[in-house]
C-alpha positions in Angstrom: 191.5 133.7 -18.7 189.5 133.0 -15.5 189.7 129.5 -14.1 187.8 128.2 -11.1 188.4 124.5 -10.1 186.9 122.6 -7.2 186.6 118.9 -6.2 183.0 117.6 -6.1 184.5 114.6 -4.1 187.8 112.6 -4.1 187.1 111.3 -7.6 185.5 114.2 -9.5 186.5 117.7 -10.3 184.4 120.6 -11.7 186.2 123.3 -13.7 184.6 126.6 -14.9 186.5 129.0 -17.1 186.0 132.2 -19.1 188.2 132.5 -22.1 188.4 135.9 -23.8 187.8 136.0 -27.5 190.9 138.2 -27.8 192.9 135.4 -26.2 191.7 133.0 -28.9 192.6 135.5 -31.6 196.2 135.9 -30.2 196.6 132.2 -30.0 195.3 131.9 -33.6 197.8 134.5 -34.8 200.7 132.7 -33.0 199.7 129.4 -34.5 199.4 131.0 -38.0 202.9 132.6 -37.7 204.4 129.2 -36.7 202.6 127.5 -39.6 203.8 130.2 -42.0 207.4 129.1 -41.4 206.6 125.6 -42.6 204.0 126.0 -45.3 204.6 126.1 -49.0 202.1 128.3 -50.8 202.2 128.9 -54.6 203.6 132.4 -55.4 205.7 132.7 -52.2 209.1 131.5 -51.2 209.0 128.7 -48.6 208.3 130.1 -45.2 207.7 133.6 -46.6 203.9 133.6 -47.1 202.1 136.4 -45.3 200.2 135.4 -42.1 196.9 136.7 -43.6 197.3 134.2 -46.5 198.1 131.4 -44.1 195.1 132.2 -41.9 192.9 132.1 -45.0 194.3 128.8 -46.1 193.8 127.2 -42.6 190.3 128.6 -42.2 188.2 127.2 -39.3 190.9 124.7 -38.4 193.0 127.6 -37.1 190.3 128.7 -34.6 189.7 125.1 -33.5 193.4 124.6 -32.8 193.5 127.9 -30.8 190.5 126.8 -28.8 192.0 123.4 -28.1 195.2 125.1 -26.9 193.2 127.3 -24.6 191.4 124.3 -23.2 194.7 122.6 -22.5 195.8 125.7 -20.5 192.5 125.6 -18.6 193.2 122.0 -17.7 196.8 122.7 -16.7 195.7 125.7 -14.6 193.1 123.6 -12.8 195.6 120.8 -12.2 198.1 123.2 -10.6 195.4 124.9 -8.5 194.2 121.6 -7.0 197.7 120.1 -7.1 196.6 117.2 -9.2 199.2 114.7 -10.5 198.8 113.8 -14.2 198.7 110.1 -13.5 195.7 110.6 -11.2 193.5 111.9 -14.0 191.6 109.2 -15.9 190.9 109.6 -19.6 190.1 112.8 -21.3 188.2 115.7 -19.6 184.5 115.9 -20.4 183.5 119.2 -21.9 179.9 119.8 -20.6 179.7 123.4 -21.7 181.3 125.5 -24.4 179.3 128.6 -25.1 180.8 131.2 -27.5 179.7 134.7 -26.6 180.6 138.0 -28.2 183.5 138.6 -25.8 184.1 135.4 -23.9 183.8 131.6 -24.3 182.2 130.1 -21.2 183.6 126.6 -20.5 182.7 123.8 -18.0 184.8 120.7 -17.7 184.6 117.5 -15.7 187.7 115.6 -14.7 187.8 112.1 -13.3 190.4 111.1 -10.8 191.7 107.6 -9.9 190.4 106.7 -6.4 193.0 106.2 -3.7 192.2 102.9 -2.0 193.7 101.7 1.3 193.9 97.9 1.0 194.4 96.8 4.6 193.7 93.3 5.8 191.1 91.6 3.7 191.6 88.0 4.9 188.3 88.0 6.7 186.5 88.6 3.4 188.0 85.7 1.5 185.9 82.5 1.6 187.6 79.2 2.3 187.3 76.3 -0.2 187.0 72.7 0.9 189.0 70.2 -1.1 186.5 68.5 -3.5 185.8 64.8 -3.0 185.9 62.5 -5.9 184.1 59.2 -5.8 185.4 55.9 -7.3 182.3 55.9 -9.6 183.3 59.2 -11.1 186.8 57.9 -11.8 185.5 54.8 -13.4 183.1 56.7 -15.5 185.9 59.0 -16.8 188.1 56.1 -17.6 185.2 54.5 -19.5 184.9 57.7 -21.6 188.6 57.7 -22.3 188.5 54.0 -23.3 185.5 54.7 -25.6 187.5 57.5 -27.2 190.4 55.1 -27.8 188.2 52.3 -29.2 188.7 51.6 -32.9 185.9 51.3 -35.5 185.6 48.0 -37.4 183.2 46.9 -40.1 180.3 44.6 -39.1 179.8 41.2 -40.6 176.1 40.8 -39.7 173.4 41.9 -42.2 171.6 44.6 -40.2 170.5 48.2 -40.7 172.4 51.3 -39.7 171.9 52.3 -36.1 172.6 55.4 -34.0 176.2 55.4 -32.9 177.4 53.5 -36.0 180.0 54.9 -38.3 178.6 55.1 -41.8 180.9 55.0 -44.8 179.0 56.3 -47.9 179.0 58.3 -51.1 176.6 61.2 -51.6 175.6 63.8 -54.1 173.2 66.8 -53.4 170.7 68.3 -56.0 168.9 71.6 -55.9 166.0 71.8 -58.2 167.4 68.7 -60.0 170.8 70.2 -60.5 174.0 69.2 -58.6 175.3 72.0 -56.4 178.8 72.9 -55.5 180.2 71.2 -52.3 177.4 68.7 -52.2 179.3 65.6 -53.3 181.7 63.3 -51.6 183.0 59.7 -51.7 183.8 57.3 -48.9 182.6 59.9 -46.4 182.6 58.8 -42.7 179.8 60.0 -40.5 179.0 59.0 -36.9 175.2 58.6 -36.9 173.7 60.7 -34.1 176.6 63.2 -34.0 174.4 66.0 -35.5 177.2 66.9 -37.9 175.0 67.1 -41.0 171.8 69.0 -41.8 168.9 68.2 -39.4 167.0 65.2 -40.8 169.9 63.8 -42.8 171.3 61.3 -40.3 167.8 60.3 -39.1 166.8 59.3 -42.6 169.9 57.1 -43.0 169.0 54.9 -40.0 167.9 51.5 -41.1 169.9 51.5 -44.4 172.0 48.4 -45.1 175.4 48.0 -46.7 175.1 48.4 -50.5 171.7 50.1 -50.3 171.0 53.3 -52.2 168.5 55.9 -51.1 167.4 59.4 -51.9 166.5 61.7 -49.0 165.1 65.2 -48.8 166.3 67.8 -46.3 165.9 71.5 -45.9 168.9 73.7 -45.2 168.5 76.1 -42.2 167.5 79.7 -42.9 170.8 80.9 -41.4 173.0 78.5 -43.4 176.3 80.1 -44.5 175.7 79.5 -48.3 172.9 82.0 -49.3 172.1 79.9 -52.4 171.2 77.0 -50.2 169.8 78.7 -47.1 166.2 77.7 -46.4 166.1 75.5 -49.6 164.8 71.9 -49.9 167.4 69.6 -51.6 167.7 66.0 -52.4 170.7 63.8 -51.6 171.4 60.5 -53.4 173.2 58.2 -50.9 175.1 54.9 -51.5 175.9 53.2 -48.1 179.2 51.3 -48.6 180.0 50.2 -45.1 178.9 50.1 -41.5 181.5 50.3 -38.7 181.0 49.9 -34.9 183.3 50.7 -32.0 185.1 47.7 -30.6 185.3 47.2 -26.9 188.6 48.2 -25.2 190.0 46.4 -22.2 190.5 48.7 -19.2 193.9 47.6 -18.0 197.5 48.6 -17.7 197.8 48.6 -21.6 195.1 51.3 -21.8 196.9 53.3 -19.1 200.2 53.1 -21.0 198.5 54.4 -24.1 196.6 57.2 -22.4 199.5 58.4 -20.3 202.1 57.9 -23.0 204.3 56.0 -20.5 205.5 52.4 -21.0 205.7 52.0 -17.2 202.3 53.4 -16.4 199.7 51.2 -14.6 195.9 51.3 -14.3 196.2 52.4 -10.7 198.4 55.3 -11.7 195.9 56.3 -14.3 193.1 56.2 -11.8 195.1 58.5 -9.4 195.8 61.0 -12.2 192.1 60.9 -13.2 191.1 61.5 -9.6 193.4 64.6 -9.4 192.1 65.9 -12.7 188.4 65.6 -11.6 189.2 67.2 -8.3 191.0 70.1 -10.1 188.0 70.5 -12.4 185.6 70.6 -9.5 187.8 73.1 -7.7 188.0 75.3 -10.8 184.2 75.2 -11.1 183.7 76.0 -7.4 186.1 78.9 -7.8 184.6 80.3 -10.9 180.9 79.7 -10.3 180.7 80.4 -6.5 183.8 81.6 -4.6 185.1 84.3 -7.0 181.7 86.1 -7.5 181.2 85.8 -3.7 184.6 87.3 -3.0 184.1 90.2 -5.5 180.7 90.9 -3.9 182.3 91.0 -0.4 185.0 93.4 -1.6 182.5 95.7 -3.2 180.5 95.8 0.1 183.6 96.3 2.3 185.3 99.2 0.5 183.8 102.7 0.4 185.2 105.4 -1.9 184.0 107.9 -4.5 183.7 106.8 -8.1 184.6 108.9 -11.1 181.3 109.8 -12.8 182.6 109.6 -16.3 183.9 106.1 -15.9 180.5 105.0 -14.5 178.7 106.8 -17.4 180.9 104.8 -19.9 180.0 101.5 -18.1 176.3 102.5 -18.2 176.5 103.1 -22.0 178.3 99.8 -22.5 175.6 98.0 -20.6 172.9 99.9 -22.5 174.4 98.8 -25.9 174.6 95.2 -24.7 170.9 95.4 -23.6 169.8 97.0 -26.9 171.5 94.2 -28.9 169.2 91.7 -27.1 166.0 93.6 -27.8 163.3 92.8 -30.3 162.4 95.2 -33.1 159.3 96.2 -31.3 161.3 97.1 -28.1 163.8 99.1 -30.2 161.1 101.0 -31.9 159.6 102.0 -28.5 163.0 103.2 -27.3 163.5 105.3 -30.5 160.1 107.0 -29.9 160.5 107.6 -26.2 163.6 109.4 -24.9 162.3 109.1 -21.3 162.3 105.4 -21.6 166.0 105.5 -22.6 166.7 107.6 -19.5 164.9 105.2 -17.3 166.8 102.3 -18.7 170.1 104.1 -18.1 169.2 104.7 -14.5 168.1 101.0 -14.1 171.6 100.0 -15.3 173.5 102.5 -13.2 173.7 100.6 -9.9 175.2 97.5 -11.5 177.5 99.6 -13.6 178.8 101.4 -10.5 179.4 98.1 -8.8 181.4 96.9 -11.8 183.5 100.1 -11.9 184.1 99.8 -8.1 185.1 96.2 -8.4 187.6 97.1 -11.1 189.3 99.7 -9.0 189.5 97.4 -6.0 191.0 94.6 -8.0 193.5 97.0 -9.5 194.6 98.2 -6.0 194.7 94.6 -4.6 196.7 93.3 -7.6 199.3 96.0 -7.1 199.4 95.2 -3.4 199.8 91.4 -4.0 202.2 91.8 -6.9 199.9 90.2 -9.4 200.3 91.2 -13.0 199.8 90.0 -16.6 202.3 90.8 -19.2 201.3 91.8 -22.7 203.0 88.6 -24.0 200.8 86.5 -21.7 197.7 88.3 -22.8 198.6 87.8 -26.5 199.2 84.1 -25.9 195.8 83.7 -24.2 194.1 85.5 -27.1 195.9 83.3 -29.7 195.2 80.1 -27.8 191.5 81.0 -27.5 191.2 81.9 -31.2 192.9 78.7 -32.3 190.6 76.7 -30.0 187.6 78.3 -31.8 189.0 77.7 -35.3 189.6 81.5 -35.8 192.7 83.3 -37.2 194.7 84.3 -34.1 196.3 87.4 -35.8 193.0 88.7 -37.1 191.3 88.1 -33.7 194.1 90.1 -31.9 193.8 92.9 -34.5 190.0 93.0 -34.0 190.4 93.4 -30.2 193.1 96.0 -30.8 190.9 98.1 -33.1 187.9 97.8 -30.8 190.1 98.9 -27.8 189.3 95.8 -25.9 192.8 94.8 -25.0 192.8 96.7 -21.6 189.6 95.0 -20.6 190.9 91.6 -21.5 194.1 92.2 -19.6 192.2 93.4 -16.6 190.0 90.4 -16.6 193.0 88.1 -16.6 194.6 90.1 -13.7 191.3 89.8 -11.8 191.2 86.0 -12.4 194.8 85.5 -11.4 194.4 87.7 -8.3 191.2 86.0 -7.0 192.7 82.5 -7.6 195.8 83.5 -5.6 193.7 84.9 -2.7 191.5 81.8 -2.6 194.4 79.4 -2.8 196.2 81.1 0.0 193.1 81.1 2.2 192.4 77.4 1.4 195.8 76.1 2.4 197.6 76.5 -0.9 195.3 74.3 -3.0 196.6 74.8 -6.5 194.8 74.2 -9.8 196.4 72.3 -12.6 198.1 74.2 -15.4 195.5 72.9 -17.7 192.7 74.4 -15.7 194.5 77.7 -15.3 194.8 77.8 -19.1 191.1 77.2 -19.4 190.4 80.0 -16.9 192.5 82.3 -19.0 190.4 81.4 -22.0 187.2 82.2 -20.1 188.6 85.5 -19.0 
């Protein structure tokens, strides 16, 4: 076996090897002899089957196993020759050539190495955040919203038609082609008019109805409606409006503060102070996520120079390409299928951003280790579960989906990046801390 290994740069290794066919045959014989000790073949005592019979039973798989073993030896030889630590090699080697000749197999491999990054002093790259200002008007507006949410609905006495913002209490039954359909009937249903909760056109046609009035309206289900039997179909709903309720005004005083804060000793001034802190925290979180974190990542990518593993960049390009393709029209997809050069051009267009993304990931990883920032598997699972529940999804199924799609490492890395950048920005800005609520929201976004 001849092996020649050389570094293209600090992150990429080229390996060329010639494997004699006789070497493969010897390895195949050895594997067959080992297998013969374990295999049970009809007509022979356990472990006593001739090697020739075992080789016939294993067929092509035997040669494949022998070639795989030879490739592992090529990799081990190259690693020793270049004094490569196993933990420095990223992923599986890429086999770029495997030509079977009459006497030799010519092999070319590419190995990707984890870049070594000297962190150094990065304080000059970190932007400083100014503490957000919160006006009295913003506080008052937020408290009004909270008061509105606390306000109860009560039936109206006056004889007037249903208006937007009212709570309608009604019975309804839906008919498709004159026949009632499943799930289209309810009694004493409560609907806030203008909420957009029902099919487009339903709520609008109820406006103006009075208590005790009956009405038949026509609406069309959206084409993408979940029930295929109803999707895109025009139906009729018979409606009986039984009551109209409106929100009652709520006094903004100490009693409201006690209710909102869950504290019998709370005052309106205390509520205003808490609301002020909450709004400031929200503004700071938005500033961090929308402006300062992207700015910091961009500065880090510009400041650090190191070689990138080509295979990792290629994977990022393919991921970006798949995302791009999913957003394309049928006409654009057809053009790509017919034009291989167009696909190559698209890959090259995406390569620069893909390389930046890979570079940022390695920088964040190095900085996180330097700063002692980490995310445990338990924390990652909690974030996934919390996010799934917030979206009305099954947390366990969501986690299993991410697991099957091999997305957990990316999710964990995103959380580490978020935690690291927040830490760096907080330290630079005099220790401004975000509330636990906003930190949880950031985890969800990650």
